[in-house]
N, C-alpha and C positions, 0 to 999 in steps of 0.2 A: 279473651281466651278462657279466663277463669269462669266466666259466665256459662261457657259451653262445656265445661268439665263435667264428667259423669259423677265425680266425687268432690267433696270439699277437701282441702288439704288435710284437715283433721281426720276425715274418714279414710283417706289414702294412707295416712300414717298408721292408723289403727289396723287397717287391713293388711298392711305390709307385715306388722308384727304378729298378727293373728295367723297369717299364712306361714310365717317362719315357725311359730309354735306348733301348728298343725303338722308341718313337715317333720319336725323333730319328733313329735309323738308317733307319727306313722313309721318313720325310718328306724326308730329305736324302741319298739314296743316292749323289748325285754328289760329296759331300764325302769327302775322304780320311779314313782312320782317325785321323790326327793332328788333323784339324779337328774331327771328331766328339768326340774326347777333350777337346779344348780347350773346345768348347761344353758338354760334360757337366760339366766342372770349373767353368765359369762358372755353370751352373745350381746346382750344389752350393753355390757361394759365395753365391748369391742366397737359397737356402733357409736357409743358416746365418745370414746377416745378418737375415733376416726373423724367424727363431726367436729370435735374441738380442734383437732390437728389440721384438717384439710378444709374445714368450712364447706362452702358450696361446691368444692371439688371432691367431696367425699364420695366414695364408691356407693355408699348407701343412699346418698342424696340422689345420685344418678338412678339407682334402682327405684326409689320412691317416686321420681318424676317420670318413670317409665321409659328411660332412655337406654336401658341395658336389660339383659336377660336375668 
């Protein structure tokens, strides 16, 4: 299955966060770069906490694996 994947796990991981950053930038163009950075860091903290708490059952893991919207 991994051999047939379009992305490596590392590429999928990076793409997930790039897409989230791009969406944040587009939805809140009125925010300063510092505010956008602050919000991105908050999001990364939420992801980290969820991964530590739920492990493979993390909602973010589900999104990364493409099993959710």
